[in-house]
C-alpha positions as protocol buffer text, in pm:
chain_id: "A"
residue {
  index: 1
  type: MET
  ca { x: 1 y: -1 z: 3 }
}
residue {
  index: 2
  type: THR
  ca { x: 150 y: 330 z: -101 }
}
residue {
  index: 3
  type: ALA
  ca { x: 76 y: 667 z: 63 }
}
residue {
  index: 4
  type: GLN
  ca { x: -92 y: 949 z: -143 }
}
residue {
  index: 5
  type: VAL
  ca { x: 157 y: 1237 z: -146 }
}
residue {
  index: 6
  type: ASP
  ca { x: 24 y: 1559 z: -294 }
}
residue {
  index: 7
  type: GLU
  ca { x: 224 y: 1840 z: -430 }
}
residue {
  index: 8
  type: ARG
  ca { x: 268 y: 2130 z: -192 }
}
residue {
  index: 9
  type: THR
  ca { x: 429 y: 2474 z: -261 }
}
residue {
  index: 10
  type: VAL
  ca { x: 602 y: 2651 z: 28 }
}
residue {
  index: 11
  type: PHE
  ca { x: 680 y: 3022 z: 23 }
}
residue {
  index: 12
  type: PRO
  ca { x: 971 y: 3183 z: 213 }
}
residue {
  index: 13
  type: PRO
  ca { x: 881 y: 3301 z: 552 }
}
residue {
  index: 14
  type: SER
  ca { x: 857 y: 3675 z: 612 }
}
residue {
  index: 15
  type: ASP
  ca { x: 1083 y: 3653 z: 917 }
}
residue {
  index: 16
  type: SER
  ca { x: 1403 y: 3468 z: 821 }
}
residue {
  index: 17
  type: VAL
  ca { x: 1566 y: 3455 z: 1173 }
}
residue {
  index: 18
  type: ALA
  ca { x: 1449 y: 3103 z: 1237 }
}
residue {
  index: 19
  type: LEU
  ca { x: 1549 y: 2997 z: 877 }
}
residue {
  index: 20
  type: ASP
  ca { x: 1899 y: 3150 z: 926 }
}
residue {
  index: 21
  type: GLU
  ca { x: 1942 y: 2949 z: 1247 }
}
residue {
  index: 22
  type: LEU
  ca { x: 1833 y: 2634 z: 1087 }
}
residue {
  index: 23
  type: ALA
  ca { x: 2072 y: 2701 z: 792 }
}
residue {
  index: 24
  type: ARG
  ca { x: 2364 y: 2748 z: 1047 }
}
residue {
  index: 25
  type: LEU
  ca { x: 2275 y: 2429 z: 1218 }
}
residue {
  index: 26
  type: LEU
  ca { x: 2247 y: 2230 z: 892 }
}
residue {
  index: 27
  type: ASP
  ca { x: 2579 y: 2368 z: 757 }
}
residue {
  index: 28
  type: GLY
  ca { x: 2747 y: 2225 z: 1070 }
}
residue {
  index: 29
  type: LEU
  ca { x: 2619 y: 1871 z: 1039 }
}
residue {
  index: 30
  type: PRO
  ca { x: 2797 y: 1603 z: 827 }
}
residue {
  index: 31
  type: THR
  ca { x: 2618 y: 1508 z: 511 }
}
residue {
  index: 32
  type: ALA
  ca { x: 2698 y: 1141 z: 518 }
}
residue {
  index: 33
  type: ASP
  ca { x: 2565 y: 872 z: 741 }
}
residue {
  index: 34
  type: VAL
  ca { x: 2803 y: 819 z: 1047 }
}
residue {
  index: 35
  type: VAL
  ca { x: 2814 y: 471 z: 1185 }
}
residue {
  index: 36
  type: PRO
  ca { x: 2725 y: 491 z: 1568 }
}
residue {
  index: 37
  type: GLY
  ca { x: 3022 y: 453 z: 1794 }
}
residue {
  index: 38
  type: VAL
  ca { x: 3278 y: 516 z: 1509 }
}
residue {
  index: 39
  type: GLY
  ca { x: 3301 y: 888 z: 1588 }
}
residue {
  index: 40
  type: GLY
  ca { x: 3146 y: 1202 z: 1442 }
}
residue {
  index: 41
  type: THR
  ca { x: 2777 y: 1297 z: 1480 }
}
residue {
  index: 42
  type: GLN
  ca { x: 2459 y: 1261 z: 1284 }
}
residue {
  index: 43
  type: ALA
  ca { x: 2165 y: 1475 z: 1265 }
}
residue {
  index: 44
  type: VAL
  ca { x: 1863 y: 1356 z: 1470 }
}
residue {
  index: 45
  type: LEU
  ca { x: 1499 y: 1470 z: 1479 }
}
residue {
  index: 46
  type: VAL
  ca { x: 1353 y: 1502 z: 1826 }
}
residue {
  index: 47
  type: GLY
  ca { x: 988 y: 1475 z: 1865 }
}
residue {
  index: 48
  type: PRO
  ca { x: 766 y: 1653 z: 2126 }
}
residue {
  index: 49
  type: ASP
  ca { x: 783 y: 1348 z: 2341 }
}
residue {
  index: 50
  type: GLY
  ca { x: 1167 y: 1360 z: 2343 }
}
residue {
  index: 51
  type: GLN
  ca { x: 1194 y: 1058 z: 2118 }
}
residue {
  index: 52
  type: SER
  ca { x: 1488 y: 1097 z: 1867 }
}
residue {
  index: 53
  type: VAL
  ca { x: 1543 y: 945 z: 1524 }
}
residue {
  index: 54
  type: PRO
  ca { x: 1843 y: 977 z: 1320 }
}
residue {
  index: 55
  type: ILE
  ca { x: 1810 y: 1172 z: 985 }
}
residue {
  index: 56
  type: PRO
  ca { x: 1933 y: 984 z: 676 }
}
residue {
  index: 57
  type: ALA
  ca { x: 2186 y: 1153 z: 473 }
}
residue {
  index: 58
  type: GLU
  ca { x: 1945 y: 1192 z: 175 }
}
residue {
  index: 59
  type: VAL
  ca { x: 1686 y: 1375 z: 396 }
}
residue {
  index: 60
  type: HIS
  ca { x: 1961 y: 1598 z: 540 }
}
residue {
  index: 61
  type: GLU
  ca { x: 2076 y: 1688 z: 188 }
}
residue {
  index: 62
  type: ALA
  ca { x: 1710 y: 1769 z: 84 }
}
residue {
  index: 63
  type: LEU
  ca { x: 1654 y: 1983 z: 399 }
}
residue {
  index: 64
  type: VAL
  ca { x: 1973 y: 2182 z: 311 }
}
residue {
  index: 65
  type: GLN
  ca { x: 1859 y: 2247 z: -49 }
}
residue {
  index: 66
  type: VAL
  ca { x: 1498 y: 2350 z: 95 }
}
residue {
  index: 67
  type: VAL
  ca { x: 1640 y: 2594 z: 335 }
}
residue {
  index: 68
  type: ASP
  ca { x: 1889 y: 2736 z: 80 }
}
residue {
  index: 69
  type: ALA
  ca { x: 1598 y: 2798 z: -158 }
}
residue {
  index: 70
  type: LEU
  ca { x: 1389 y: 2954 z: 96 }
}
residue {
  index: 71
  type: ARG
  ca { x: 1674 y: 3181 z: 231 }
}
residue {
  index: 72
  type: ALA
  ca { x: 1720 y: 3292 z: -139 }
}
residue {
  index: 73
  type: GLY
  ca { x: 1354 y: 3395 z: -153 }
}
residue {
  index: 74
  type: ARG
  ca { x: 1239 y: 3127 z: -379 }
}
residue {
  index: 75
  type: ALA
  ca { x: 922 y: 2917 z: -316 }
}
residue {
  index: 76
  type: ILE
  ca { x: 975 y: 2539 z: -335 }
}
residue {
  index: 77
  type: THR
  ca { x: 740 y: 2263 z: -440 }
}
residue {
  index: 78
  type: LEU
  ca { x: 760 y: 1923 z: -288 }
}
residue {
  index: 79
  type: ALA
  ca { x: 632 y: 1649 z: -516 }
}
residue {
  index: 80
  type: PRO
  ca { x: 686 y: 1279 z: -577 }
}
residue {
  index: 81
  type: HIS
  ca { x: 865 y: 1178 z: -891 }
}
residue {
  index: 82
  type: ALA
  ca { x: 561 y: 993 z: -1004 }
}
residue {
  index: 83
  type: GLN
  ca { x: 360 y: 1306 z: -983 }
}
residue {
  index: 84
  type: ARG
  ca { x: 166 y: 1383 z: -1300 }
}
residue {
  index: 85
  type: LEU
  ca { x: 203 y: 1747 z: -1428 }
}
residue {
  index: 86
  type: THR
  ca { x: 1 y: 1963 z: -1660 }
}
residue {
  index: 87
  type: THR
  ca { x: 175 y: 2084 z: -1966 }
}
residue {
  index: 88
  type: GLN
  ca { x: 191 y: 2433 z: -1802 }
}
residue {
  index: 89
  type: GLN
  ca { x: 341 y: 2295 z: -1484 }
}
residue {
  index: 90
  type: ALA
  ca { x: 604 y: 2090 z: -1688 }
}
residue {
  index: 91
  type: ALA
  ca { x: 690 y: 2408 z: -1885 }
}
residue {
  index: 92
  type: GLU
  ca { x: 743 y: 2602 z: -1566 }
}
residue {
  index: 93
  type: VAL
  ca { x: 973 y: 2319 z: -1423 }
}
residue {
  index: 94
  type: LEU
  ca { x: 1185 y: 2347 z: -1746 }
}
residue {
  index: 95
  type: GLY
  ca { x: 1168 y: 2723 z: -1777 }
}
residue {
  index: 96
  type: VAL
  ca { x: 1025 y: 2716 z: -2115 }
}
residue {
  index: 97
  type: SER
  ca { x: 705 y: 2822 z: -2271 }
}
residue {
  index: 98
  type: ARG
  ca { x: 407 y: 2587 z: -2307 }
}
residue {
  index: 99
  type: PRO
  ca { x: 430 y: 2575 z: -2683 }
}
residue {
  index: 100
  type: THR
  ca { x: 795 y: 2481 z: -2660 }
}
residue {
  index: 101
  type: LEU
  ca { x: 706 y: 2209 z: -2422 }
}
residue {
  index: 102
  type: ILE
  ca { x: 438 y: 2077 z: -2649 }
}
residue {
  index: 103
  type: LYS
  ca { x: 696 y: 2061 z: -2934 }
}
residue {
  index: 104
  type: LEU
  ca { x: 927 y: 1865 z: -2714 }
}
residue {
  index: 105
  type: LEU
  ca { x: 642 y: 1614 z: -2637 }
}
residue {
  index: 106
  type: GLU
  ca { x: 527 y: 1577 z: -2990 }
}
residue {
  index: 107
  type: SER
  ca { x: 883 y: 1514 z: -3103 }
}
residue {
  index: 108
  type: GLY
  ca { x: 913 y: 1232 z: -2849 }
}
residue {
  index: 109
  type: GLN
  ca { x: 1185 y: 1398 z: -2644 }
}
residue {
  index: 110
  type: ILE
  ca { x: 965 y: 1371 z: -2328 }
}
residue {
  index: 111
  type: ALA
  ca { x: 711 y: 1100 z: -2267 }
}
residue {
  index: 112
  type: TYR
  ca { x: 352 y: 1197 z: -2193 }
}
residue {
  index: 113
  type: GLU
  ca { x: 14 y: 1039 z: -2142 }
}
residue {
  index: 114
  type: GLN
  ca { x: -327 y: 1164 z: -2281 }
}
residue {
  index: 115
  type: PRO
  ca { x: -586 y: 994 z: -2088 }
}
residue {
  index: 116
  type: GLY
  ca { x: -863 y: 1234 z: -2217 }
}
residue {
  index: 117
  type: ARG
  ca { x: -837 y: 1576 z: -2387 }
}
residue {
  index: 118
  type: HIS
  ca { x: -527 y: 1690 z: -2183 }
}
residue {
  index: 119
  type: ARG
  ca { x: -177 y: 1580 z: -2186 }
}
residue {
  index: 120
  type: ARG
  ca { x: -8 y: 1471 z: -1849 }
}
residue {
  index: 121
  type: VAL
  ca { x: 369 y: 1444 z: -1802 }
}
residue {
  index: 122
  type: ARG
  ca { x: 542 y: 1251 z: -1516 }
}
residue {
  index: 123
  type: LEU
  ca { x: 775 y: 1479 z: -1312 }
}
residue {
  index: 124
  type: ALA
  ca { x: 1050 y: 1214 z: -1341 }
}
residue {
  index: 125
  type: ASP
  ca { x: 1025 y: 1228 z: -1712 }
}
residue {
  index: 126
  type: VAL
  ca { x: 1052 y: 1612 z: -1713 }
}
residue {
  index: 127
  type: LEU
  ca { x: 1358 y: 1605 z: -1457 }
}
residue {
  index: 128
  type: ALA
  ca { x: 1525 y: 1337 z: -1676 }
}
residue {
  index: 129
  type: TYR
  ca { x: 1481 y: 1544 z: -1988 }
}
residue {
  index: 130
  type: ARG
  ca { x: 1627 y: 1855 z: -1798 }
}
residue {
  index: 131
  type: ASP
  ca { x: 1930 y: 1649 z: -1695 }
}
residue {
  index: 132
  type: ARG
  ca { x: 1992 y: 1520 z: -2043 }
}
residue {
  index: 133
  type: ALA
  ca { x: 1961 y: 1874 z: -2191 }
}
residue {
  index: 134
  type: ARG
  ca { x: 2203 y: 2015 z: -1932 }
}
residue {
  index: 135
  type: GLU
  ca { x: 2461 y: 1736 z: -2009 }
}
residue {
  index: 136
  type: GLN
  ca { x: 2428 y: 1793 z: -2390 }
}
residue {
  index: 137
  type: ARG
  ca { x: 2483 y: 2167 z: -2329 }
}
residue {
  index: 138
  type: ARG
  ca { x: 2784 y: 2109 z: -2109 }
}
residue {
  index: 139
  type: VAL
  ca { x: 2947 y: 1872 z: -2362 }
}
residue {
  index: 140
  type: ALA
  ca { x: 2884 y: 2110 z: -2655 }
}
residue {
  index: 141
  type: LEU
  ca { x: 3016 y: 2406 z: -2453 }
}
residue {
  index: 142
  type: ASP
  ca { x: 3328 y: 2196 z: -2359 }
}
residue {
  index: 143
  type: ALA
  ca { x: 3386 y: 2106 z: -2722 }
}
residue {
  index: 144
  type: MET
  ca { x: 3342 y: 2468 z: -2842 }
}
residue {
  index: 145
  type: THR
  ca { x: 3588 y: 2596 z: -2575 }
}
residue {
  index: 146
  type: ARG
  ca { x: 3835 y: 2333 z: -2657 }
}
residue {
  index: 147
  type: ASP
  ca { x: 3820 y: 2432 z: -3035 }
}
residue {
  index: 148
  type: ALA
  ca { x: 3861 y: 2789 z: -2947 }
}
residue {
  index: 149
  type: VAL
  ca { x: 4169 y: 2731 z: -2722 }
}
residue {
  index: 150
  type: SER
  ca { x: 4310 y: 2485 z: -2999 }
}
residue {
  index: 151
  type: ALA
  ca { x: 4264 y: 2765 z: -3252 }
}
residue {
  index: 152
  type: GLY
  ca { x: 4462 y: 3021 z: -3042 }
}
residue {
  index: 153
  type: LEU
  ca { x: 4162 y: 3231 z: -2950 }
}
residue {
  index: 154
  type: TYR
  ca { x: 4252 y: 3217 z: -2584 }
}
residue {
  index: 155
  type: GLU
  ca { x: 4600 y: 3265 z: -2452 }
}
residue {
  index: 156
  type: ALA
  ca { x: 4593 y: 2929 z: -2258 }
}
residue {
  index: 157
  type: ASP
  ca { x: 4692 y: 2588 z: -2381 }
}
residue {
  index: 158
  type: PRO
  ca { x: 4429 y: 2313 z: -2373 }
}
residue {
  index: 159
  type: SER
  ca { x: 4594 y: 2134 z: -2076 }
}
residue {
  index: 160
  type: GLU
  ca { x: 4550 y: 2464 z: -1865 }
}
residue {
  index: 161
  type: TYR
  ca { x: 4191 y: 2492 z: -1992 }
}
residue {
  index: 162
  type: THR
  ca { x: 4116 y: 2129 z: -1882 }
}
residue {
  index: 163
  type: ALA
  ca { x: 4274 y: 2177 z: -1540 }
}
residue {
  index: 164
  type: ALA
  ca { x: 4075 y: 2504 z: -1482 }
}
residue {
  index: 165
  type: LEU
  ca { x: 3751 y: 2339 z: -1600 }
}
residue {
  index: 166
  type: LYS
  ca { x: 3805 y: 2043 z: -1372 }
}
residue {
  index: 167
  type: GLN
  ca { x: 3864 y: 2283 z: -1067 }
}
residue {
  index: 168
  type: ALA
  ca { x: 3551 y: 2476 z: -1154 }
}
residue {
  index: 169
  type: ARG
  ca { x: 3340 y: 2168 z: -1171 }
}
residue {
  index: 170
  type: GLN
  ca { x: 3483 y: 2034 z: -823 }
}
residue {
  index: 171
  type: ARG
  ca { x: 3411 y: 2376 z: -672 }
}
residue {
  index: 172
  type: LYS
  ca { x: 3052 y: 2382 z: -805 }
}
residue {
  index: 173
  type: GLN
  ca { x: 2998 y: 2014 z: -685 }
}
residue {
  index: 174
  type: GLY
  ca { x: 3127 y: 2127 z: -338 }
}
residue {
  index: 175
  type: SER
  ca { x: 2884 y: 2417 z: -307 }
}
């Protein structure tokens, strides 16, 4: 039996003091599971009755992302990957117009269902397309930059470019 999970949008609070305190706390916690007795600490959730439960690393990471988004003034929407979206909602997730999304659906780049008159798109399929498109853009940009460096358009040699690109990606993953 699976629980029904509905989509819910949360807006940033008007008073960010508590959010700032939570962000500081989350920043100080490890992001990986820590084996009890081996050292280190792990985040726990304490209920009103004093009972505590360890917070898994995946939940900790989700909390960090939620708090970061809210602190930046962005609303967040929590939805299961199996969630079905309207074409307008899917377009908003991708940051494209609805007509552009329809072209992506009709060209087969994103799967969809049409149980009646209206198309429905699974959130997981939209996110998978977004990830594929990002990777394709990254590969194309890397190739264009390598070509420009090789053609002498930059005053760096390709090995310097590769090292700098690798460092930039590591910094981005760390943030």
